Backbone bond lengths (Angstrom), bond angles and torsions (degrees), N, CA, C in turn:
res aa  C-N    CA-C-N  psi(-1)  N-CA   C-N-CA  omega(-1)  CA-C   N-CA-C  phi
1 R - - - 1.464 - - 1.502 109.56 -
2 D 1.281 115.40 154.19 1.449 121.19 175.52 1.512 109.21 -106.83
3 L 1.327 115.35 157.35 1.444 121.15 170.45 1.513 108.01 -96.68
4 L 1.322 116.69 138.59 1.445 122.46 -178.98 1.519 107.69 -119.32
5 L 1.319 116.69 114.82 1.452 122.41 179.33 1.520 109.08 -77.34
6 P 1.342 119.68 132.53 1.456 120.50 178.08 1.539 111.22 -58.48
7 A 1.322 116.32 155.58 1.464 121.33 -178.93 1.520 111.28 -59.32
8 D 1.330 117.05 -36.01 1.457 122.17 178.03 1.536 107.94 -121.99
9 P 1.342 116.71 77.07 1.465 119.03 -172.59 1.523 112.85 -70.13
10 D 1.319 114.63 147.64 1.464 122.13 174.78 1.534 106.61 -101.32
11 L 1.325 115.38 90.33 1.464 121.80 -176.31 1.521 110.11 -111.74
12 S 1.322 114.54 149.04 1.470 119.05 175.23 1.514 108.48 -130.93
13 A 1.326 115.57 143.28 1.467 121.11 177.70 1.514 108.09 -112.77
14 Q 1.339 115.44 139.87 1.451 119.59 -179.50 1.520 108.89 -144.58
15 F 1.344 116.07 132.45 1.446 120.63 175.01 1.520 108.49 -75.68
16 R 1.327 117.08 129.06 1.458 121.92 -179.83 1.536 108.53 -114.94
17 P 1.342 117.96 93.88 1.459 120.45 -179.83 1.536 112.70 -65.75
18 D 1.345 116.96 -22.06 1.461 121.99 -178.53 1.528 113.09 -82.65
19 L 1.307 118.21 -10.15 1.460 122.23 -175.71 1.516 110.73 -105.31
20 L 1.336 116.81 112.37 1.468 122.27 175.37 1.534 113.55 54.14
21 D 1.306 117.07 44.32 1.465 123.44 -178.25 1.515 113.13 62.09
22 G 1.319 116.76 22.06 1.461 121.96 173.96 1.501 114.21 105.47
23 V 1.328 116.79 109.95 1.460 123.04 173.08 1.524 108.51 -141.77
24 V 1.321 116.40 160.75 1.460 121.66 173.98 1.526 106.83 -95.20
25 E 1.319 116.59 128.95 1.457 120.35 174.52 1.525 108.44 -111.05
26 I 1.313 116.07 149.22 1.459 122.54 178.15 1.531 106.98 -115.16
27 R 1.307 116.04 130.41 1.476 121.31 -179.06 1.513 110.34 -122.37
28 G 1.296 115.66 150.25 1.455 122.47 177.80 1.507 109.84 179.83
29 R 1.308 115.76 -160.51 1.460 121.94 178.51 1.524 109.26 -128.80
30 A 1.319 115.50 148.86 1.456 121.83 178.64 1.524 107.53 -141.42
31 K 1.345 115.53 162.87 1.473 120.94 179.19 1.513 108.97 -99.91
32 L 1.331 115.07 145.94 1.464 119.98 170.36 1.515 107.09 -81.32
33 S 1.321 117.37 128.23 1.450 119.59 178.14 1.524 109.97 -102.06
34 P 1.324 117.11 150.92 1.461 120.11 -178.65 1.527 110.06 -66.10
35 P 1.331 116.87 158.43 1.460 119.14 178.33 1.526 110.24 -64.14
36 G 1.304 116.42 143.69 1.457 120.68 -177.84 1.512 112.99 -84.98
37 K 1.327 115.16 -175.55 1.470 121.18 -179.40 1.501 113.40 -60.71
38 E 1.344 116.74 -21.12 1.464 119.41 -179.78 1.524 111.88 -63.05
39 W 1.345 117.09 -15.83 1.464 120.51 178.75 1.532 112.87 -92.99
40 E 1.315 118.38 -6.40 1.461 120.34 178.80 1.517 108.98 -61.83
41 G 1.331 115.83 133.16 1.449 120.59 178.64 1.519 114.07 88.00
42 Y 1.328 117.56 -7.73 1.467 120.55 177.55 1.523 109.38 -93.07
43 L 1.308 115.58 143.59 1.451 120.43 -179.36 1.522 112.55 -83.97
44 Y 1.335 116.91 -34.35 1.466 120.64 -174.47 1.518 111.24 -124.38
45 R 1.336 115.60 148.13 1.457 122.47 170.04 1.517 107.29 -151.96
46 T 1.309 117.71 158.35 1.463 121.93 -177.85 1.525 109.75 -78.11
47 I 1.319 116.45 133.38 1.481 121.82 174.64 1.508 108.68 -131.99
48 H 1.311 116.82 169.67 1.450 121.21 178.30 1.531 108.37 -62.22
49 P 1.329 119.00 134.99 1.464 121.81 -174.52 1.532 115.61 -53.84
50 D 1.331 118.32 -39.08 1.464 118.10 -177.78 1.525 112.73 -100.50
51 G 1.339 117.65 0.75 1.456 120.85 175.36 1.512 115.47 68.97
52 R 1.335 118.37 12.94 1.454 120.04 -175.08 1.533 113.74 -74.71
53 E 1.301 117.36 -20.48 1.473 120.42 -178.11 1.517 108.97 -99.93
54 S 1.308 116.59 126.94 1.459 120.75 179.81 1.520 109.68 -109.54
55 D 1.310 115.64 165.15 1.457 120.43 179.67 1.527 110.55 -56.28
56 G 1.303 116.76 135.17 1.454 122.34 -177.72 1.508 114.62 87.13
57 A 1.320 117.30 -7.09 1.468 121.68 179.75 1.525 109.69 -69.36
58 L 1.308 117.02 144.09 1.468 120.97 174.16 1.521 108.73 -83.21
59 V 1.308 116.20 133.35 1.468 122.46 179.14 1.519 108.69 -127.14
60 E 1.315 115.25 153.34 1.465 120.95 176.81 1.529 109.21 -72.81
61 L 1.317 115.24 140.47 1.463 122.21 -179.40 1.525 107.95 -122.95
62 T 1.327 116.72 128.04 1.456 122.19 173.24 1.524 106.42 -126.01
63 A 1.309 117.21 121.53 1.457 121.88 -179.47 1.527 109.42 -113.73
64 I 1.325 115.37 136.31 1.471 120.35 175.57 1.521 106.88 -127.21
65 P 1.338 118.32 163.03 1.454 120.30 178.73 1.522 111.46 -58.44
66 Y 1.307 116.16 141.93 1.468 120.97 -177.09 1.521 111.92 -56.52
67 Y 1.332 118.00 -39.43 1.467 121.01 -177.20 1.528 112.03 -59.81
68 A 1.340 117.32 -24.10 1.453 121.69 -175.77 1.541 112.15 -89.73
69 W 1.318 118.34 -3.29 1.459 121.43 -173.67 1.524 111.92 -59.83
70 A 1.319 119.59 -44.15 1.456 122.63 -173.87 1.533 111.86 -65.17
71 N 1.313 117.72 -12.28 1.459 120.81 -178.78 1.521 113.28 -95.00
72 R 1.333 116.55 6.24 1.470 119.93 -177.94 1.527 110.38 -107.68
73 E 1.325 114.58 169.28 1.466 119.43 177.15 1.518 109.78 -72.67
74 V 1.319 117.03 170.08 1.454 122.24 -179.95 1.520 110.27 -60.43
75 G 1.329 117.37 136.43 1.459 122.09 179.25 1.515 110.05 -176.95
76 Q 1.313 116.14 178.73 1.461 121.10 -179.49 1.518 110.19 -76.01
77 M 1.340 115.27 148.50 1.443 120.59 177.50 1.512 109.45 -138.81
78 I 1.298 116.22 134.61 1.466 123.39 173.56 1.519 106.13 -131.50
79 V 1.329 116.98 131.69 1.455 120.32 -178.58 1.524 110.67 -88.22
80 W 1.321 118.37 -40.52 1.459 122.92 179.42 1.530 108.86 -120.24
81 L 1.338 116.66 142.45 1.462 121.49 178.02 1.509 110.13 -110.16
82 K 1.327 115.92 137.41 1.463 120.40 172.67 1.531 107.68 -75.77
83 R 1.319 115.38 157.79 1.459 120.63 -178.18 1.527 109.96 -129.37
84 E 1.339 115.65 141.68 1.470 119.24 178.42 1.512 111.61 -62.56
């Protein structure tokens, strides 16, 4: 699934001195978008492990600088976000 940033996103930036010797994180909400045509004909695709999030659901978004990614625990990563 992709994350879809609202056309007029409500985002906040905050400096976190406690995270990786100090980084700015961006927080907000985004929508889960349904899988696109590129998944037609494929048997498997990655979904949320417990299935609680459905297409169009709002989810929390936390963005950190790309350079800091390798210092975090395992999780999802998206470099570019689509926008409504």
